[in-house]
C-alpha positions in Angstrom: 3.3 -65.1 47.7 4.9 -64.4 44.4 4.4 -66.4 41.3 7.9 -67.9 41.5 6.9 -69.7 44.6 4.0 -71.4 42.8 6.2 -72.2 39.7 8.8 -73.9 42.0 6.1 -75.7 44.0 4.6 -77.1 40.8 7.9 -78.1 39.4 8.8 -79.9 42.7 5.4 -81.7 42.7 6.0 -82.9 39.1 9.5 -84.0 39.8 8.6 -86.0 42.8 5.5 -87.4 41.1 7.7 -88.7 38.3 10.3 -90.1 40.7 7.4 -92.2 42.2 6.3 -93.2 38.7 2.8 -91.7 39.3 0.5 -90.2 36.7 -1.3 -87.0 37.5 -4.5 -89.1 37.8 -2.8 -91.4 40.4 -1.5 -88.4 42.4 -4.9 -86.8 42.2 -6.6 -89.9 43.5 -4.1 -90.4 46.3 -4.4 -86.7 47.4 -8.2 -86.6 47.0 -8.2 -83.8 44.5 -9.1 -83.5 40.9 -6.9 -84.4 38.0 -7.6 -80.9 36.5 -6.4 -79.2 39.6 -3.2 -81.2 39.8 -2.4 -80.2 36.3 -3.0 -76.6 37.0 -0.9 -76.6 40.1 2.0 -78.2 38.3 2.1 -75.4 35.7 1.4 -72.7 38.4 -2.0 -71.8 36.8 -3.7 -72.4 40.2 -2.5 -71.5 43.6 -3.3 -74.4 46.1 -4.2 -73.8 49.7 -2.0 -75.0 52.5 -4.5 -77.8 53.1 -4.1 -78.9 49.5 -0.3 -78.7 49.6 -0.4 -80.9 52.7 -2.6 -83.5 50.9 -0.2 -83.5 48.0 2.9 -83.8 50.2 1.2 -86.7 52.1 0.3 -88.4 48.8 3.9 -88.0 47.6 5.1 -89.4 51.0 7.2 -86.3 51.8 6.9 -83.3 54.1 5.6 -79.9 53.1 9.0 -78.6 53.9 10.6 -81.0 51.4 8.0 -80.0 48.8 8.8 -76.3 49.3 12.6 -76.7 49.3 13.6 -74.9 46.1 17.4 -75.2 46.2 
């Protein structure tokens, strides 16, 4: 996948996290991943696996499809 996908994914995660008034730490705890990794995903420094994207979507209470909708 190209880097634009990961930039948009990170942006969507951050937007939804803020809509839910969650800190990066709170999202990391809910998703069962590290704070450092959440931060890197949000700025597209790290490329999460599908399993990780599913965990994040579940923690944000949305579908993977919604998370990956870049319109």
